[in-house]
Backbone of each chain as ProteinMPNN parsed JSONL, in Angstrom:
{"seq_chain_A": "NAGVTQTPKFRVLKTGQSMTLLCAQDMNHEYMYWYRQDPGMGLRLIHYSVGEGTTAKGEVPDGYNVSRLKKQNFLLGLESAAPSQTSVYFCASSSILNTEAFFGQGTRLTVV", "coords_chain_A": {"N_chain_A": [[58.128, 32.634, 31.804], [57.696, 33.065, 35.056], [58.264, 32.0, 37.03], [58.114, 32.08, 40.991], [56.709, 34.653, 42.352], [56.956, 37.816, 44.313], [54.652, 39.906, 45.703], [54.719, 42.954, 47.879], [58.034, 44.723, 47.025], [59.501, 45.867, 49.079], [58.465, 46.849, 52.242], [57.696, 49.16, 54.525], [55.996, 49.548, 57.224], [54.085, 50.691, 60.639], [53.694, 50.372, 63.904], [51.543, 47.759, 65.183], [49.85, 48.231, 62.968], [48.517, 46.427, 59.65], [48.948, 44.953, 56.681], [49.49, 42.624, 53.836], [51.009, 40.244, 52.097], [52.19, 39.105, 49.257], [51.226, 36.3, 46.831], [52.349, 34.985, 43.832], [52.521, 32.188, 41.722], [53.798, 30.197, 38.961], [53.976, 27.912, 38.302], [52.077, 25.208, 38.553], [52.011, 24.482, 40.679], [51.863, 22.119, 44.013], [52.311, 22.395, 46.784], [53.074, 24.75, 48.667], [55.142, 27.67, 50.279], [55.585, 29.92, 52.893], [58.189, 31.612, 54.09], [60.418, 33.631, 56.662], [63.426, 35.281, 57.361], [66.038, 36.185, 59.099], [68.981, 37.795, 59.931], [71.724, 35.726, 60.255], [70.237, 33.901, 60.877], [69.291, 30.336, 60.099], [66.421, 30.259, 56.85], [62.972, 30.014, 58.295], [60.479, 28.366, 58.645], [56.876, 30.091, 58.683], [54.284, 29.295, 57.525], [52.647, 27.238, 55.916], [51.411, 25.338, 52.596], [49.582, 22.867, 51.627], [48.109, 22.261, 48.966], [45.581, 23.887, 47.19], [43.215, 25.626, 49.079], [43.68, 24.932, 52.066], [45.702, 24.989, 54.698], [48.566, 24.967, 56.879], [50.022, 25.386, 59.809], [53.742, 26.567, 60.816], [56.49, 26.334, 61.578], [57.168, 29.21, 63.618], [54.062, 30.46, 63.456], [52.977, 32.128, 64.806], [50.98, 35.575, 65.178], [50.633, 35.659, 62.714], [49.069, 35.43, 59.415], [47.425, 33.347, 56.985], [46.241, 32.191, 53.245], [45.138, 30.304, 50.957], [43.768, 30.66, 48.808], [43.708, 30.597, 46.011], [44.722, 27.82, 43.528], [47.288, 29.118, 42.588], [48.361, 31.387, 44.112], [49.373, 32.907, 47.435], [48.369, 33.919, 50.567], [50.122, 35.741, 52.708], [49.692, 37.5, 55.707], [49.784, 39.894, 57.313], [48.67, 40.781, 60.952], [48.555, 42.71, 63.329], [51.253, 44.646, 62.747], [54.691, 44.163, 64.358], [57.631, 45.197, 65.848], [59.221, 43.088, 65.954], [58.685, 41.323, 63.603], [59.652, 42.617, 62.026], [61.8, 41.796, 59.251], [63.065, 39.647, 56.52], [60.71, 38.235, 54.121], [59.965, 35.479, 52.103], [58.626, 34.132, 49.706], [57.588, 30.575, 49.053], [57.557, 27.047, 46.071], [56.797, 24.08, 44.944], [56.471, 20.847, 43.671], [54.486, 18.269, 43.987], [55.885, 16.28, 43.981], [57.894, 17.528, 45.568], [60.682, 17.863, 44.648], [62.045, 19.959, 44.514], [62.282, 23.546, 46.229], [61.233, 26.215, 44.9], [61.846, 29.444, 45.01], [60.576, 32.921, 45.285], [62.041, 36.454, 45.356], [61.657, 37.965, 47.116], [59.995, 39.772, 50.561], [61.598, 42.763, 51.73], [60.385, 43.553, 54.743], [60.231, 46.047, 56.804], [59.694, 46.922, 60.365], [58.312, 49.565, 62.334]], "CA_chain_A": [[57.764, 31.487, 33.191], [58.115, 34.164, 36.309], [57.647, 31.592, 38.333], [57.538, 32.538, 42.168], [56.318, 36.256, 42.155], [56.22, 38.373, 45.677], [54.327, 41.808, 46.041], [55.767, 44.922, 47.379], [59.072, 43.981, 47.216], [59.372, 45.862, 49.685], [57.579, 47.519, 53.002], [57.5, 50.107, 55.782], [54.518, 49.316, 58.121], [54.503, 51.702, 61.711], [53.606, 49.427, 64.848], [50.378, 47.997, 64.737], [49.625, 48.689, 61.305], [48.442, 45.236, 59.31], [48.754, 44.688, 55.735], [49.411, 41.807, 53.312], [51.93, 39.843, 51.04], [51.143, 37.972, 48.363], [52.8, 35.592, 46.391], [52.529, 34.43, 43.0], [53.095, 31.258, 41.545], [52.718, 29.738, 37.353], [54.268, 26.71, 37.986], [50.998, 24.44, 39.244], [52.765, 23.433, 41.865], [50.742, 21.708, 44.712], [53.015, 23.108, 48.146], [53.44, 26.745, 49.16], [55.412, 28.115, 52.009], [55.955, 31.039, 53.712], [59.667, 31.434, 55.49], [61.388, 34.299, 57.125], [65.023, 35.267, 57.155], [66.738, 36.907, 59.966], [70.149, 37.835, 59.658], [71.96, 34.622, 61.284], [69.478, 32.56, 61.186], [68.252, 29.762, 58.206], [64.799, 30.149, 56.87], [62.351, 29.964, 59.442], [59.078, 28.432, 57.97], [55.623, 30.341, 58.801], [52.83, 28.899, 57.803], [52.584, 26.314, 54.393], [50.227, 24.904, 52.103], [49.838, 21.637, 50.519], [47.074, 22.584, 48.351], [43.868, 25.118, 47.375], [42.439, 25.822, 50.559], [44.815, 24.132, 53.314], [46.877, 26.062, 54.851], [49.095, 24.418, 58.081], [51.179, 26.517, 60.656], [54.92, 25.918, 60.406], [57.801, 26.311, 62.82], [56.573, 30.81, 64.182], [53.16, 31.404, 62.705], [52.382, 33.468, 65.729], [51.007, 37.15, 64.685], [50.759, 36.131, 60.566], [47.823, 34.167, 59.17], [47.738, 32.72, 55.507], [45.073, 32.047, 52.733], [45.412, 29.982, 49.514], [41.986, 30.28, 47.659], [43.539, 29.8, 44.474], [46.315, 27.57, 43.945], [48.433, 30.264, 42.214], [48.476, 32.044, 44.877], [49.341, 32.443, 48.334], [48.816, 35.401, 50.667], [50.576, 35.471, 54.087], [48.821, 38.695, 56.475], [50.023, 40.72, 59.353], [47.333, 41.44, 61.707], [48.744, 43.555, 63.784], [52.671, 44.057, 62.822], [55.074, 44.533, 65.193], [58.663, 45.538, 65.36], [59.836, 41.338, 66.568], [58.564, 41.193, 62.324], [61.235, 42.972, 60.488], [62.225, 40.637, 57.839], [63.096, 38.871, 55.087], [59.858, 36.813, 53.564], [60.399, 34.774, 51.101], [57.459, 32.813, 49.4], [58.202, 29.252, 47.954], [56.92, 26.619, 45.944], [57.685, 22.995, 44.999], [55.317, 20.078, 42.765], [53.738, 17.261, 44.688], [56.969, 14.82, 44.721], [58.723, 18.655, 46.265], [62.263, 17.849, 45.108], [62.911, 21.597, 44.553], [61.682, 24.547, 46.468], [61.781, 27.368, 43.713], [61.997, 30.715, 46.373], [60.397, 34.464, 44.944], [62.949, 37.555, 45.521], [61.615, 38.279, 49.026], [59.942, 40.86, 50.726], [62.173, 43.127, 53.28], [59.503, 44.556, 55.741], [60.621, 46.931, 58.527], [58.377, 47.565, 61.326], [59.151, 50.764, 63.225]], "C_chain_A": [[58.592, 32.476, 33.359], [57.841, 33.05, 36.974], [57.464, 32.044, 39.67], [57.244, 34.069, 42.037], [56.706, 36.479, 43.728], [55.763, 39.991, 45.272], [54.637, 42.056, 47.438], [56.846, 43.188, 47.876], [60.005, 44.442, 48.56], [58.43, 47.296, 50.604], [58.555, 48.046, 54.603], [56.502, 50.152, 56.563], [55.026, 50.746, 59.873], [53.662, 50.526, 62.896], [52.294, 48.829, 64.953], [49.909, 48.02, 63.091], [49.157, 46.76, 60.262], [48.537, 45.769, 57.613], [49.196, 42.516, 55.032], [50.565, 41.317, 52.398], [51.229, 39.054, 50.096], [52.07, 37.523, 47.123], [52.49, 34.104, 45.389], [52.964, 33.127, 42.259], [52.879, 30.82, 39.828], [53.471, 28.485, 36.959], [53.237, 25.19, 38.034], [51.574, 23.731, 39.837], [51.859, 23.199, 43.194], [50.911, 22.618, 45.434], [53.823, 24.556, 47.951], [53.879, 26.77, 50.191], [55.853, 29.614, 51.534], [57.271, 31.517, 54.949], [59.748, 33.288, 55.89], [62.466, 33.995, 57.47], [65.676, 36.083, 57.794], [68.703, 37.018, 59.49], [70.72, 36.8, 61.582], [71.341, 33.44, 61.58], [69.042, 31.947, 59.855], [67.22, 30.386, 58.58], [63.752, 29.446, 58.311], [60.527, 29.945, 58.883], [57.883, 28.985, 58.939], [54.607, 30.115, 58.613], [52.793, 27.735, 55.9], [51.0, 25.613, 53.875], [49.933, 23.625, 50.96], [49.003, 21.317, 49.319], [45.85, 23.253, 48.719], [43.57, 24.79, 48.328], [42.357, 25.008, 51.846], [45.513, 25.117, 53.343], [47.182, 24.928, 56.509], [49.724, 25.365, 58.925], [52.71, 25.614, 60.453], [55.683, 26.438, 62.293], [57.656, 28.205, 63.928], [55.713, 31.122, 63.061], [52.691, 31.982, 63.62], [52.221, 35.28, 65.109], [50.936, 37.252, 62.869], [49.339, 35.231, 61.065], [47.898, 34.43, 57.618], [46.499, 32.269, 54.503], [45.466, 31.516, 51.262], [43.688, 29.611, 49.267], [42.086, 30.426, 46.483], [45.026, 29.011, 44.612], [47.556, 28.353, 43.282], [48.426, 30.861, 42.831], [48.53, 31.879, 46.477], [49.781, 33.722, 49.287], [49.463, 35.304, 52.252], [49.595, 37.362, 55.185], [49.548, 38.747, 57.843], [49.123, 41.139, 59.955], [48.061, 42.82, 61.848], [50.824, 43.694, 64.329], [53.262, 45.061, 64.517], [56.523, 44.446, 65.048], [59.961, 44.317, 65.084], [60.341, 40.992, 64.16], [59.071, 41.093, 61.333], [62.384, 42.057, 60.573], [62.807, 40.303, 56.785], [62.373, 38.061, 54.401], [60.185, 36.434, 52.669], [59.267, 33.788, 51.536], [58.174, 31.145, 48.371], [57.545, 28.43, 48.026], [57.109, 25.127, 45.47], [55.887, 22.408, 44.8], [55.167, 19.007, 44.448], [55.035, 16.275, 45.192], [58.272, 15.873, 45.283], [60.084, 17.739, 46.526], [62.508, 18.637, 44.907], [62.265, 22.015, 45.56], [62.041, 25.825, 45.58], [61.237, 28.557, 44.971], [61.795, 31.918, 45.426], [61.766, 35.252, 45.801], [62.432, 38.26, 46.525], [60.914, 39.497, 49.056], [60.312, 41.487, 51.425], [60.942, 43.959, 53.611], [60.804, 45.178, 56.576], [59.049, 47.395, 59.16], [59.398, 48.652, 62.657], [58.063, 51.141, 64.585]], "O_chain_A": [[59.555, 32.881, 32.709], [56.874, 33.231, 37.715], [56.366, 32.598, 39.706], [58.039, 34.55, 41.229], [56.788, 35.475, 44.436], [56.386, 40.902, 44.726], [54.812, 41.051, 48.126], [56.801, 42.051, 48.346], [60.917, 43.769, 49.039], [57.929, 48.296, 50.091], [59.463, 47.61, 55.31], [56.004, 51.275, 56.486], [56.052, 51.417, 59.983], [52.896, 49.774, 62.294], [51.545, 49.775, 64.712], [49.867, 46.938, 62.506], [49.981, 45.911, 60.6], [48.206, 46.924, 57.343], [49.143, 41.497, 55.72], [51.141, 42.269, 51.872], [50.116, 38.528, 50.103], [53.083, 38.009, 46.619], [52.41, 32.915, 45.695], [54.195, 33.106, 42.253], [51.777, 31.113, 39.366], [53.632, 28.043, 35.821], [53.698, 24.155, 37.551], [51.722, 22.519, 39.678], [51.09, 24.122, 43.465], [50.235, 23.641, 45.328], [54.75, 25.074, 47.328], [53.394, 26.145, 51.134], [56.228, 30.176, 50.505], [57.234, 31.676, 56.169], [59.034, 34.069, 55.261], [62.787, 32.869, 57.851], [66.078, 36.997, 57.074], [69.352, 36.24, 58.79], [70.51, 36.876, 62.792], [71.647, 32.423, 62.201], [68.613, 32.532, 58.86], [66.879, 30.88, 59.655], [64.025, 28.505, 59.057], [59.697, 30.845, 58.758], [57.812, 28.406, 60.023], [53.74, 30.578, 59.355], [53.116, 28.285, 54.847], [49.938, 25.45, 54.476], [50.092, 23.617, 49.74], [49.142, 20.255, 48.712], [45.238, 23.322, 49.785], [43.599, 23.594, 48.618], [41.385, 24.574, 52.464], [45.893, 25.91, 52.482], [46.293, 24.309, 57.093], [49.915, 26.416, 58.313], [52.835, 24.445, 60.087], [55.386, 26.693, 63.46], [58.179, 28.165, 65.041], [56.055, 31.724, 62.043], [51.667, 32.572, 63.277], [53.146, 35.996, 64.725], [51.069, 38.184, 62.077], [48.835, 34.735, 62.073], [48.323, 35.462, 57.1], [45.551, 31.901, 55.198], [46.057, 32.257, 50.477], [42.873, 28.713, 49.48], [41.118, 30.448, 45.723], [46.008, 29.266, 45.309], [48.718, 28.07, 43.571], [48.554, 31.841, 42.098], [47.907, 30.94, 46.974], [50.808, 34.392, 49.177], [48.887, 34.434, 52.906], [48.827, 38.051, 54.513], [49.764, 38.069, 58.847], [48.59, 42.114, 59.426], [48.195, 43.719, 61.018], [51.467, 43.299, 65.301], [52.788, 45.908, 65.273], [56.894, 43.669, 64.17], [61.023, 44.384, 64.464], [61.384, 40.695, 63.577], [59.16, 40.353, 60.352], [63.297, 41.72, 61.326], [62.985, 41.268, 56.041], [62.958, 37.091, 53.92], [60.982, 37.193, 52.117], [58.951, 33.134, 52.53], [58.926, 30.938, 47.419], [56.853, 28.223, 49.023], [58.249, 24.947, 45.898], [54.806, 22.831, 45.209], [55.659, 19.14, 45.569], [55.2, 15.719, 46.278], [59.401, 15.415, 45.458], [60.536, 17.191, 47.532], [63.737, 18.628, 44.986], [61.545, 21.17, 46.092], [63.156, 26.34, 45.653], [60.265, 28.346, 45.696], [62.748, 32.106, 44.671], [62.373, 34.695, 46.716], [62.952, 39.356, 46.736], [60.946, 40.288, 48.113], [59.632, 41.31, 52.436], [60.536, 44.882, 52.904], [61.945, 44.782, 56.817], [57.981, 47.868, 58.77], [60.405, 48.574, 63.361], [58.389, 51.983, 65.422]]}, "seq_chain_B": "KNQVEQSPQSLIILEGKNCTLQCNYTVSPFSNLRWYKQDTGRGPVSLTIMTFSENTKSNGRYTATLDADTKQSSLHITASQLSDSASYICVVSALAGGYNKLIFGAGTRLAVHP", "coords_chain_B": {"N_chain_B": [[65.719, 16.957, 68.384], [65.358, 18.342, 65.018], [68.692, 19.643, 62.994], [70.553, 21.612, 61.316], [73.452, 22.54, 60.79], [75.938, 24.61, 60.028], [79.776, 25.614, 58.718], [82.42, 27.194, 57.155], [81.375, 30.414, 59.232], [81.477, 32.702, 58.085], [83.364, 33.422, 55.172], [86.558, 34.337, 53.19], [88.278, 34.373, 50.07], [90.516, 34.013, 47.718], [89.892, 35.236, 44.124], [89.792, 32.46, 41.689], [91.215, 30.779, 43.217], [90.174, 27.366, 45.854], [87.719, 26.537, 47.481], [85.913, 24.769, 50.364], [83.301, 24.034, 51.747], [81.151, 23.675, 54.886], [78.791, 20.895, 56.12], [76.91, 20.048, 58.939], [74.417, 17.678, 60.091], [71.845, 16.892, 62.161], [69.031, 15.424, 61.314], [66.112, 14.067, 61.301], [63.144, 11.605, 59.566], [65.854, 11.494, 57.531], [65.608, 12.342, 54.182], [66.409, 14.222, 52.07], [69.014, 16.245, 50.437], [70.335, 19.182, 49.944], [72.022, 22.096, 49.064], [71.851, 25.96, 48.422], [72.549, 28.33, 46.655], [72.593, 31.266, 47.679], [72.324, 35.164, 46.591], [73.222, 38.037, 46.875], [70.417, 40.182, 48.186], [68.294, 38.353, 46.905], [66.297, 35.332, 46.444], [66.892, 32.324, 47.549], [68.538, 29.906, 45.339], [68.367, 26.36, 43.613], [71.572, 24.369, 44.352], [72.541, 21.949, 44.45], [70.969, 18.54, 44.539], [70.747, 16.035, 46.367], [70.284, 12.306, 47.546], [70.229, 9.466, 50.267], [71.058, 7.841, 48.769], [73.625, 8.754, 47.246], [76.964, 9.716, 46.946], [78.227, 12.008, 45.887], [77.765, 14.772, 43.994], [77.841, 17.344, 40.788], [77.707, 20.367, 39.587], [79.016, 22.023, 37.531], [81.555, 24.012, 38.308], [80.901, 22.951, 41.134], [81.002, 20.913, 43.645], [78.93, 18.619, 44.987], [79.105, 16.931, 48.066], [77.846, 13.777, 50.291], [77.85, 11.988, 53.342], [76.203, 9.964, 55.084], [76.587, 8.619, 56.864], [77.718, 9.501, 59.423], [76.927, 11.992, 58.613], [77.04, 14.177, 57.502], [77.795, 16.944, 54.823], [79.564, 18.353, 52.556], [80.011, 21.252, 50.491], [82.085, 22.501, 47.653], [83.652, 24.575, 45.874], [85.6, 25.114, 43.173], [88.18, 26.714, 41.119], [87.155, 28.948, 42.09], [85.62, 32.42, 40.92], [84.457, 35.854, 41.065], [81.813, 36.254, 40.974], [80.655, 34.322, 42.93], [80.122, 34.912, 45.324], [78.531, 35.001, 47.34], [75.459, 34.253, 49.74], [75.626, 30.834, 50.793], [73.661, 27.64, 51.73], [72.8, 24.965, 52.856], [70.266, 22.759, 52.959], [68.67, 19.913, 54.752], [66.235, 18.095, 54.084], [63.499, 16.479, 55.564], [61.002, 13.687, 56.101], [57.89, 13.992, 56.874], [54.811, 14.166, 57.561], [53.327, 13.512, 55.473], [54.986, 14.846, 53.738], [57.965, 16.713, 52.023], [59.42, 18.56, 54.745], [61.36, 21.052, 54.796], [64.268, 22.202, 56.384], [66.729, 24.31, 57.531], [70.469, 25.56, 57.095], [72.21, 28.012, 58.871], [73.408, 29.497, 57.111], [76.791, 30.451, 54.588], [78.49, 32.925, 54.349], [79.959, 33.435, 51.396], [83.249, 35.711, 50.443], [83.842, 36.721, 47.816], [87.088, 37.548, 46.403], [89.362, 39.798, 44.275]], "CA_chain_B": [[65.479, 18.091, 67.703], [65.997, 18.499, 63.896], [69.437, 21.212, 63.267], [71.424, 21.511, 60.41], [74.632, 23.405, 60.801], [76.938, 25.382, 58.542], [80.685, 26.482, 59.26], [82.543, 28.322, 58.724], [80.029, 31.166, 59.223], [81.739, 33.45, 56.905], [84.724, 32.56, 54.427], [87.088, 35.182, 51.671], [89.006, 33.988, 49.148], [90.546, 35.343, 46.567], [89.536, 34.668, 42.879], [91.078, 31.558, 41.752], [91.124, 30.233, 44.386], [89.055, 26.232, 45.929], [86.688, 26.355, 48.674], [84.724, 23.893, 50.767], [82.028, 24.363, 52.806], [80.732, 22.311, 55.557], [77.495, 20.994, 56.727], [76.484, 18.596, 59.781], [72.495, 17.899, 60.078], [70.837, 15.757, 63.135], [68.013, 14.901, 60.959], [64.936, 12.657, 60.522], [64.114, 10.335, 58.649], [66.326, 11.512, 56.1], [64.974, 12.232, 52.872], [67.467, 14.301, 51.328], [70.219, 16.977, 51.145], [70.3, 20.326, 48.814], [72.992, 23.587, 48.367], [70.991, 26.052, 46.922], [72.847, 29.903, 46.703], [71.398, 33.173, 47.836], [72.672, 35.997, 46.055], [72.467, 39.623, 47.863], [68.807, 40.683, 48.228], [67.799, 37.328, 45.519], [66.135, 34.301, 46.812], [67.686, 30.799, 47.241], [68.72, 29.162, 44.026], [69.602, 25.669, 43.792], [73.1, 24.298, 42.907], [72.767, 20.513, 44.583], [70.676, 17.845, 45.811], [71.617, 14.447, 47.025], [69.535, 11.626, 48.436], [70.761, 8.925, 51.017], [72.35, 6.58, 48.158], [74.561, 9.72, 46.343], [78.014, 10.466, 47.522], [79.042, 13.006, 45.479], [77.295, 15.097, 42.908], [78.675, 18.094, 40.671], [77.181, 21.107, 39.259], [80.192, 22.413, 37.11], [82.244, 24.095, 39.158], [80.272, 23.111, 42.519], [80.882, 20.04, 43.982], [78.634, 18.377, 46.848], [79.298, 15.149, 48.572], [76.98, 13.443, 51.497], [78.371, 11.184, 53.882], [74.654, 9.908, 55.56], [77.314, 7.843, 58.146], [78.29, 10.657, 59.881], [75.499, 13.083, 58.842], [77.993, 15.087, 56.863], [78.293, 17.484, 53.574], [80.677, 19.711, 51.836], [80.681, 21.715, 48.93], [83.145, 22.3, 47.037], [84.098, 25.499, 44.883], [86.927, 25.328, 41.964], [88.486, 28.127, 40.645], [86.4, 30.517, 42.103], [85.034, 33.808, 40.28], [84.07, 37.291, 42.263], [79.763, 36.345, 41.085], [80.378, 33.181, 43.312], [80.161, 35.831, 46.17], [76.819, 34.296, 47.797], [75.573, 33.231, 51.023], [75.587, 28.653, 50.492], [72.583, 27.319, 52.568], [72.237, 23.478, 53.12], [68.764, 22.666, 53.176], [67.892, 19.233, 55.063], [64.034, 17.645, 53.869], [62.858, 15.244, 56.985], [59.694, 13.497, 55.602], [56.877, 14.503, 58.041], [53.469, 14.323, 58.118], [53.379, 13.514, 53.858], [55.358, 16.371, 52.782], [59.282, 17.082, 52.974], [59.86, 19.446, 55.693], [62.609, 21.742, 55.199], [65.321, 22.182, 57.61], [67.724, 24.922, 56.956], [71.215, 26.286, 57.564], [72.042, 29.235, 58.956], [74.104, 29.801, 55.846], [77.584, 30.901, 55.277], [78.561, 33.73, 53.085], [81.354, 33.212, 50.505], [83.184, 36.447, 49.299], [85.485, 36.479, 46.119], [87.683, 38.971, 46.304], [90.116, 39.927, 43.284]], "C_chain_B": [[66.794, 17.657, 66.307], [67.169, 19.897, 63.863], [69.752, 20.582, 61.908], [72.437, 22.588, 60.919], [76.384, 23.939, 59.689], [78.289, 25.621, 59.173], [81.634, 26.768, 58.015], [81.318, 29.304, 58.491], [80.427, 31.875, 57.692], [83.327, 33.148, 56.013], [85.156, 33.749, 53.362], [88.396, 34.623, 51.608], [89.373, 34.966, 48.005], [90.038, 34.178, 45.03], [91.028, 33.582, 42.432], [90.792, 30.386, 42.134], [89.99, 28.477, 44.459], [88.797, 27.014, 47.086], [86.302, 25.432, 49.499], [84.098, 24.459, 51.587], [81.103, 23.242, 53.552], [79.504, 22.294, 56.337], [77.11, 19.92, 57.564], [74.928, 19.421, 59.947], [72.739, 16.459, 61.582], [69.302, 16.285, 62.416], [67.253, 13.944, 60.44], [63.909, 12.705, 60.81], [64.646, 11.845, 57.253], [65.442, 11.764, 54.741], [66.265, 12.982, 51.63], [68.301, 15.541, 51.299], [70.544, 17.898, 49.757], [71.026, 21.397, 49.175], [71.875, 24.102, 47.997], [72.211, 27.712, 47.57], [72.582, 30.98, 46.674], [72.164, 34.61, 47.709], [72.024, 37.274, 47.187], [71.071, 39.792, 47.843], [68.353, 39.597, 47.276], [67.103, 36.26, 47.125], [67.108, 33.28, 46.399], [67.531, 30.02, 45.649], [69.477, 27.423, 44.141], [70.258, 24.917, 43.256], [72.794, 22.494, 42.801], [71.515, 19.868, 44.62], [71.202, 16.549, 45.181], [70.783, 13.436, 47.83], [70.576, 10.717, 49.377], [71.331, 8.082, 50.27], [73.691, 7.406, 47.22], [74.935, 9.813, 47.07], [78.747, 11.795, 47.567], [77.641, 13.688, 44.327], [77.784, 16.537, 42.005], [77.967, 19.254, 39.909], [78.103, 22.138, 38.303], [80.832, 23.142, 37.694], [81.93, 23.617, 41.064], [79.733, 21.348, 42.644], [80.347, 19.371, 44.761], [78.622, 16.76, 47.258], [78.787, 15.035, 50.416], [77.836, 12.194, 51.958], [77.218, 10.233, 55.041], [75.5, 9.037, 56.715], [77.349, 8.752, 59.639], [77.292, 11.722, 59.867], [76.461, 14.242, 58.232], [78.29, 15.566, 55.554], [79.018, 18.69, 53.245], [80.333, 19.901, 50.404], [81.713, 22.151, 48.903], [83.062, 22.841, 45.542], [85.273, 25.357, 43.99], [86.552, 26.555, 41.826], [87.551, 29.596, 40.907], [86.371, 32.141, 41.49], [83.842, 35.063, 41.691], [82.14, 36.652, 41.979], [80.149, 34.926, 41.719], [80.527, 33.581, 44.649], [79.13, 35.627, 46.487], [76.674, 34.333, 49.535], [75.076, 31.512, 50.101], [74.643, 28.891, 51.371], [72.711, 25.958, 52.225], [70.796, 23.575, 53.724], [68.64, 20.619, 53.778], [66.438, 18.792, 54.65], [64.075, 16.534, 55.087], [61.384, 15.032, 56.237], [58.862, 13.134, 57.046], [55.883, 14.893, 56.918], [53.039, 14.307, 56.305], [54.056, 13.766, 52.643], [56.8, 16.047, 53.596], [59.48, 18.457, 54.079], [61.676, 19.723, 55.169], [63.376, 21.97, 56.299], [66.444, 22.936, 57.085], [68.532, 25.614, 58.117], [71.024, 27.299, 58.192], [72.703, 29.874, 57.356], [75.77, 30.009, 55.524], [77.972, 31.578, 53.639], [79.988, 34.112, 52.774], [81.528, 34.951, 49.849], [84.302, 35.946, 49.008], [86.461, 37.737, 46.008], [89.227, 38.687, 44.533], [91.822, 40.191, 43.548]], "O_chain_B": [[67.934, 17.195, 66.254], [66.892, 20.956, 64.425], [69.403, 19.488, 61.465], [71.954, 23.552, 61.515], [77.348, 23.552, 59.029], [78.146, 25.892, 60.365], [81.3, 25.671, 57.566], [80.413, 29.045, 57.697], [79.915, 31.687, 56.589], [84.269, 32.593, 56.579], [84.247, 34.185, 52.654], [89.268, 34.423, 52.454], [88.93, 36.023, 47.555], [89.905, 32.958, 44.934], [92.248, 33.63, 42.581], [90.319, 29.362, 41.64], [89.21, 28.231, 43.539], [89.479, 27.924, 47.558], [86.616, 24.611, 48.637], [84.484, 25.487, 52.143], [80.525, 22.276, 53.054], [79.106, 23.222, 57.04], [76.948, 18.825, 57.025], [74.462, 20.561, 59.956], [73.529, 15.531, 61.756], [68.615, 17.226, 62.815], [67.48, 13.185, 59.497], [63.399, 13.337, 61.735], [64.063, 12.657, 56.534], [64.472, 11.026, 54.571], [66.804, 12.423, 50.675], [68.31, 16.034, 52.428], [70.932, 17.395, 48.703], [70.316, 21.902, 50.045], [70.971, 23.47, 47.451], [72.492, 27.944, 48.746], [72.336, 31.658, 45.677], [72.583, 35.139, 48.739], [71.021, 37.409, 47.889], [70.679, 39.05, 46.943], [67.725, 40.252, 46.444], [67.336, 36.407, 48.325], [67.853, 33.237, 45.42], [66.494, 29.701, 45.068], [70.612, 27.171, 44.547], [70.078, 24.546, 42.096], [72.776, 21.822, 41.77], [70.642, 20.723, 44.767], [71.748, 16.181, 44.141], [70.57, 13.829, 48.977], [71.749, 11.092, 49.354], [72.191, 7.393, 50.82], [74.562, 6.768, 46.629], [74.308, 9.992, 48.115], [79.4, 12.421, 48.401], [76.693, 12.979, 43.99], [78.384, 17.166, 42.877], [77.223, 18.552, 39.225], [77.725, 23.3, 38.451], [80.592, 22.081, 38.27], [82.661, 23.945, 41.999], [78.781, 20.736, 42.159], [81.12, 19.191, 45.702], [78.162, 15.754, 46.717], [79.105, 15.734, 51.378], [78.43, 11.481, 51.149], [77.863, 9.827, 56.008], [74.751, 8.776, 57.656], [76.936, 8.385, 60.739], [76.866, 12.277, 60.879], [76.4, 15.322, 58.819], [79.024, 14.822, 54.903], [78.93, 19.815, 53.735], [80.338, 19.107, 49.463], [82.407, 22.285, 49.91], [82.715, 22.273, 44.506], [86.21, 25.745, 44.687], [85.563, 27.247, 42.068], [87.354, 30.662, 40.324], [87.288, 32.911, 41.779], [83.017, 34.967, 42.599], [81.354, 36.713, 42.925], [79.929, 34.076, 40.857], [81.059, 32.733, 45.365], [78.367, 36.229, 45.731], [77.591, 34.421, 50.352], [74.389, 31.303, 49.101], [74.525, 30.005, 51.881], [72.731, 25.8, 51.004], [70.356, 24.248, 54.656], [68.485, 19.955, 52.754], [65.517, 19.449, 55.135], [65.063, 15.806, 55.192], [60.71, 15.985, 55.847], [59.111, 12.326, 57.941], [55.986, 15.562, 55.889], [52.358, 15.267, 55.946], [54.015, 13.417, 51.463], [57.044, 15.586, 54.711], [59.809, 19.462, 53.449], [62.687, 19.022, 55.167], [62.751, 21.839, 57.351], [67.161, 22.39, 56.247], [68.175, 26.035, 59.217], [69.877, 27.74, 58.275], [72.142, 30.771, 56.727], [76.32, 29.595, 56.544], [77.874, 31.164, 52.484], [80.841, 34.736, 53.405], [80.683, 35.516, 49.154], [85.211, 35.244, 49.451], [86.231, 38.785, 45.405], [89.717, 37.663, 44.057], [92.583, 40.321, 42.589]]}, "name": "protein", "num_of_chains": 2, "seq": "NAGVTQTPKFRVLKTGQSMTLLCAQDMNHEYMYWYRQDPGMGLRLIHYSVGEGTTAKGEVPDGYNVSRLKKQNFLLGLESAAPSQTSVYFCASSSILNTEAFFGQGTRLTVVKNQVEQSPQSLIILEGKNCTLQCNYTVSPFSNLRWYKQDTGRGPVSLTIMTFSENTKSNGRYTATLDADTKQSSLHITASQLSDSASYICVVSALAGGYNKLIFGAGTRLAVHP"}
């Protein structure tokens, strides 16, 4: 049981480039989330999804888009990367009862 | 505004010693409170979860307490080990739009030295 898997683990982008981060979960969870973690700050919610085909904005959604075409996958896209998007990105999933969120290993993104 | 504040920001202790981490929150409506452990370069992993009616919960050498009246929680680590070196994150859930919104503290970075 892999849990929550994120790809890639590391990436360096130039300003203006685009990329997609992939999150996959094998726990049949309804809810999936994308967070970013910056030094000295708590994890901040970017976007989330409460089910296949549905997405919603979180606390810091600007500059990001998401898609949940399949229940097990949640994609995070950066349309035009900016240095302010340098961060560690975590994907998480939880059951519909939402008793615990399970996190992926994180993606360290650097935008130069 | 929903907020979770943790103290201290960082802590260094010697192996075998005990320590207590603090979490204060202003979250409404409160659903539950969790403590997560995050090792360097890894995702957070849940240690304990407590609802409004629970005052204390243990998970091995980790004991969490919750005072819903003062909106405070603590995580006590007994007989610390080198492997306890990590960030400990307090996460409070608020019911919002039919699902539990997670509000994260900034974490306490614990270093256990031999």
